[in-house]
BASE-894235 format. One record per residue (C-alpha): x, y, z; residue in one letter. Coordinates in steps of 0.2 Angstrom, whole numbers, padded with zeros to 4 digits, always signed. Layout:
N
XYZa ...
END
This chain:
430
+0004-0316-0180m -0003-0311-0197r -0018-0304-0188r -0008-0294-0175s +0002-0286-0189l -0013-0281-0199g -0020-0273-0183s -0004-0263-0180a -0004-0257-0198s -0022-0251-0197r -0018-0242-0181r -0003-0233-0189i -0014-0228-0204r -0027-0222-0192h -0014-0211-0183r -0007-0204-0199c -0024-0199-0205w -0027-0191-0188a -0011-0181-0189g -0014-0175-0206k -0031-0169-0201s -0024-0160-0186s -0011-0152-0198a -0025-0147-0210r -0035-0140-0195d -0020-0129-0190y -0017-0122-0207r -0036-0118-0208n -0035-0108-0192q -0020-0098-0198t -0027-0095-0215g -0015-0106-0224e -0027-0119-0232n -0044-0112-0237e -0049-0129-0245e -0049-0138-0229y -0068-0137-0226h -0071-0145-0243q -0060-0160-0239n -0066-0161-0222d -0083-0168-0227d -0076-0183-0236t -0064-0187-0223n -0070-0204-0215p -0057-0203-0201v -0065-0187-0194h -0082-0195-0194r -0075-0210-0186s -0067-0200-0172l -0082-0190-0169n -0097-0202-0171p -0114-0194-0172g -0108-0177-0178k -0113-0171-0195v -0099-0162-0206p -0104-0144-0201g -0104-0148-0182e -0088-0158-0185l -0079-0143-0192r -0085-0132-0177a -0080-0145-0165h -0063-0148-0172d -0059-0129-0172r -0064-0127-0154q -0053-0142-0149c -0039-0135-0159q -0041-0118-0151k -0041-0126-0134h -0025-0137-0137r -0015-0124-0146f -0022-0106-0142p -0006-0097-0147r -0007-0104-0165y -0024-0096-0168t -0025-0080-0177k -0029-0071-0161e -0015-0080-0152g -0002-0075-0165i -0007-0057-0165q -0007-0057-0146k +0011-0065-0146e +0018-0052-0158k +0011-0038-0148g +0018-0044-0131l +0035-0050-0138q +0044-0034-0139n +0036-0027-0123r +0042-0042-0112n +0059-0043-0119r +0066-0027-0111l +0058-0032-0094s +0065-0049-0094d +0083-0044-0099e +0084-0030-0087s +0078-0040-0072k +0092-0053-0075s +0106-0039-0074d +0099-0026-0062i +0091-0039-0050g +0074-0038-0042q +0070-0020-0045s +0052-0023-0042a +0054-0026-0023h +0068-0020-0011v +0067-0024+0007d +0048-0027+0006g +0045-0011-0003k +0038-0009-0021v +0050-0001-0033s +0050+0018-0038s +0042+0014-0054a +0027+0006-0046l +0026+0020-0032e +0024+0033-0046l +0008+0026-0053e +0000+0027-0036l +0008+0043-0028d +0009+0054-0043y -0006+0049-0054g +0005+0044-0069l -0007+0031-0076n -0008+0036-0094g +0001+0045-0108a +0003+0064-0106e +0001+0076-0121e +0009+0093-0124n +0010+0106-0111d -0003+0116-0120n -0016+0103-0118t -0030+0107-0106d -0030+0097-0090d -0045+0085-0091k -0041+0073-0076a -0046+0076-0059s -0027+0075-0053n -0022+0088-0066g -0015+0076-0079l -0022+0075-0097p -0033+0060-0100s -0026+0044-0107q -0038+0045-0122s -0027+0059-0129n -0012+0048-0131s -0006+0043-0149r +0001+0025-0149p +0016+0021-0159l +0015+0011-0175d +0027-0002-0168g +0041-0003-0155y +0059-0002-0161d +0073+0000-0149p +0083+0009-0163h +0071+0023-0163e +0077+0030-0147y +0092+0042-0147s +0092+0050-0129v +0093+0042-0112g +0087+0050-0096l +0093+0043-0080i +0087+0047-0062c +0088+0040-0045a +0073+0045-0035l +0054+0044-0037p +0052+0063-0037d +0065+0064-0051e +0057+0050-0061y +0040+0059-0060a +0046+0076-0064a +0054+0069-0080i +0039+0060-0085r +0028+0076-0082l +0040+0086-0093a +0038+0075-0108l +0028+0081-0123d +0021+0064-0124q +0023+0048-0115e +0022+0031-0124y +0014+0022-0110s +0009+0006-0120e +0028+0001-0120f +0032+0006-0103g +0037-0007-0090n +0045-0007-0072e +0062-0004-0079c +0060+0009-0093y +0048+0023-0099r +0047+0030-0116f +0042+0047-0123g +0046+0062-0134r +0053+0079-0130i +0055+0091-0144s +0056+0078-0158g +0068+0067-0148h +0062+0049-0143k +0069+0047-0126v +0071+0032-0114v +0069+0035-0095i +0077+0024-0082a +0076+0025-0063c +0088+0016-0051l +0080+0002-0041p +0072+0008-0025a +0085+0008-0011g +0100+0006-0022r +0109+0022-0025y +0127+0027-0029g +0140+0026-0043t +0140+0007-0045n +0121+0005-0047t +0120+0020-0059s +0134+0012-0070a +0125-0004-0071v +0109+0005-0076v +0117+0016-0089a +0127+0002-0097t +0112-0009-0098r +0102+0005-0107m +0116+0008-0120s +0116-0011-0124q +0097-0013-0125q +0095+0004-0135f +0110+0004-0147p +0105+0020-0155s +0106+0031-0140i +0119+0044-0143q +0120+0052-0126f +0111+0053-0109g +0106+0066-0096l +0107+0062-0078l +0093+0073-0070v +0089+0075-0052g +0093+0084-0036i +0109+0088-0027g +0116+0098-0012g +0122+0115-0016g +0138+0124-0010v +0133+0141-0005p +0144+0157-0004g +0158+0163-0015g +0155+0171-0032d +0142+0158-0038n +0128+0163-0026d +0120+0145-0027v +0102+0146-0019c +0089+0133-0015l +0079+0129-0031g +0093+0134-0043d +0100+0122-0056v +0118+0116-0058v +0124+0109-0074v +0141+0100-0076s +0153+0110-0088q +0172+0106-0090p +0183+0119-0082g +0201+0119-0076g +0208+0102-0073i +0190+0094-0072h +0179+0088-0085g +0163+0094-0077g +0162+0080-0064v +0175+0074-0051v +0174+0059-0040q +0180+0066-0023y +0181+0049-0014d +0192+0040-0026q +0211+0040-0022g +0223+0034-0009k +0227+0039+0009f +0245+0044+0011l +0254+0050+0027e +0243+0064+0034g +0233+0067+0018c +0222+0060+0004f +0227+0060-0014e +0213+0059-0026r +0216+0049-0042t +0207+0045-0058g +0199+0057-0071d +0181+0057-0078l +0177+0061-0096q +0168+0077-0101p +0151+0078-0109p +0150+0075-0128p +0152+0090-0140d +0134+0090-0146v +0129+0094-0128l +0143+0107-0125l +0137+0116-0140h +0119+0115-0134a +0125+0123-0117l +0131+0138-0127n +0115+0140-0136t +0105+0139-0120v +0116+0151-0111m +0115+0164-0126s +0096+0162-0126n +0095+0166-0108h +0106+0181-0110f +0094+0187-0123m +0079+0184-0112g +0073+0168-0120i +0071+0157-0105n +0057+0144-0103n +0063+0135-0088v +0051+0144-0076s +0036+0141-0087s +0040+0122-0088i +0042+0121-0069i +0025+0129-0068q +0018+0116-0080s +0025+0102-0070i +0018+0109-0054c +0001+0111-0061r +0000+0093-0067r +0004+0086-0049s +0001+0093-0032a +0017+0084-0026r +0027+0098-0035f +0023+0114-0026m +0030+0132-0028l +0038+0139-0013d +0039+0157-0008d +0057+0155-0002r +0063+0151-0019l +0067+0162-0034r +0053+0164-0046s +0065+0161-0060n +0079+0148-0055p +0097+0153-0059k +0107+0141-0069v +0125+0138-0064h +0138+0130-0074y +0154+0121-0067g +0161+0106-0058t +0150+0094-0049i +0157+0083-0035a +0151+0065-0035s +0154+0051-0023g +0145+0036-0013n +0144+0046+0003a +0130+0058+0008v +0137+0075+0014i +0128+0082+0029k +0141+0093+0037d +0145+0110+0032a +0164+0109+0037a +0166+0093+0027t +0157+0101+0012r +0168+0116+0012d +0184+0106+0014y +0181+0095-0001i +0175+0109-0011s +0191+0119-0008n +0202+0104-0011t +0194+0102-0028l +0196+0120-0032g +0178+0124-0029g +0163+0114-0034v +0144+0119-0036l +0135+0104-0028c +0137+0087-0022f +0128+0071-0028e +0130+0052-0029m +0127+0045-0046e +0137+0055-0059a +0154+0047-0056a +0147+0030-0062g +0142+0036-0078l +0154+0048-0086m +0167+0035-0091n +0153+0022-0096n +0139+0033-0104f +0142+0050-0112p +0131+0062-0103c +0128+0078-0095l +0123+0080-0077v +0109+0092-0072i +0105+0095-0053r +0092+0105-0044g +0098+0112-0028v +0087+0105-0014c +0098+0108+0001d +0116+0114+0006f +0123+0097+0011a +0124+0102+0029d +0116+0097+0045e +0100+0106+0040y +0098+0094+0025k +0080+0088+0023d +0068+0082+0009k +0055+0097+0009v +0062+0105-0007l +0066+0089-0016q +0051+0088-0028p +0053+0106-0033y +0072+0104-0036a +0068+0089-0046a +0056+0099-0057a +0068+0112-0060a +0081+0100-0066a +0068+0091-0077a +0063+0108-0084a +0081+0113-0089y +0083+0096-0097a +0068+0099-0108k +0075+0117-0112e +0092+0109-0117l +0084+0096-0129l +0073+0109-0137s +0089+0117-0145v +0096+0101-0151i +0090+0095-0168r +0086+0077-0170p +0097+0076-0186a +0112+0082-0176d +0110+0069-0163v +0109+0055-0177a +0125+0062-0184a +0135+0058-0168t +0143+0042-0162k +0131+0031-0151s +0135+0029-0133a +0139+0010-0136l +0152+0015-0149q +0160+0028-0138v +0162+0017-0123t +0167+0001-0133s +0180+0011-0143g +0172+0007-0160r +0172+0023-0171y 
END
């Protein structure tokens, strides 16, 4: 009995020595104990655990074993963990709410399609940078990495629904921070504003999906003050507006509407449909910027056309068309939004007349206006009739992205920082 207790006591002491030596080895790897090597030579337990090894070989052996057992606690592992922690957080959180955005019905998402179809495989520099890549995009070596990722640094959110729209916005950036991008978000800079770009999951369109994406963006980036919904739409021709293919339509409050009206929300009565509900107008900082852009255009200061040409030079998917105006006209007024695709001229005109005249139709804005303070910018790619096609969608997306860049160029970052954040506006905290 006495012998067994003595053996157990020795085993316990042996394990304690082994545990202390492992702790000293961990502290040595992380730089917390520089005296470990001096104590290691006189540690009999290390020599007993590794017979036949001299002290120098013992230290190398222990470091290799420790690195194999606990790779994330070495200096290299700790640095790698810190570098990947912030990048993976957005991706994991977004997947849980938005769903499987990477694959829909067996197809890769629009974020992955862009990397292959549009050649967006690196960070883009300023429009004045000479094209160095074979596809017309500047080389990735010209990119300037951020010092560190901070979601509070981004103040503007850009939302789109289609790959053409997504690519056009990214090509319009002064610089894209590709090192922090993932399948849910892209980051960049326009005229001093740090912007976040989000695209709806592939195959999932409409007001509900856009509301989820916008709400998620405002939660993950609490410093975003406002957003821009940038993309394509079906124009309403005729009348005094003279909307043509390739033109740009911008939501502006007028009459009884706040710039966007949801035409399919209401109730059916006997022999008629009564529309219900109102949508919020854009924030004042964007409405002031609209007046500045309009006055600049009246004075002949208009960079929309040059920005479109820059986007078209960077990717062959965006091509100029002789049928379009060389300098797109910008229209300001009411945009009709709903979950239905309008492909009938009679239905288009009936809805427009019922609402007092609209400039174009689209499918996402109604989900944002009450949940995300924003402005809607649409490039006209068709006339929402039976001749609707996708031929002019890339150019129309480029025109909308060009106007978005023109608009941000007249807004000072200090003015954006002085406004209420999107999260404060939607939650009622002032």
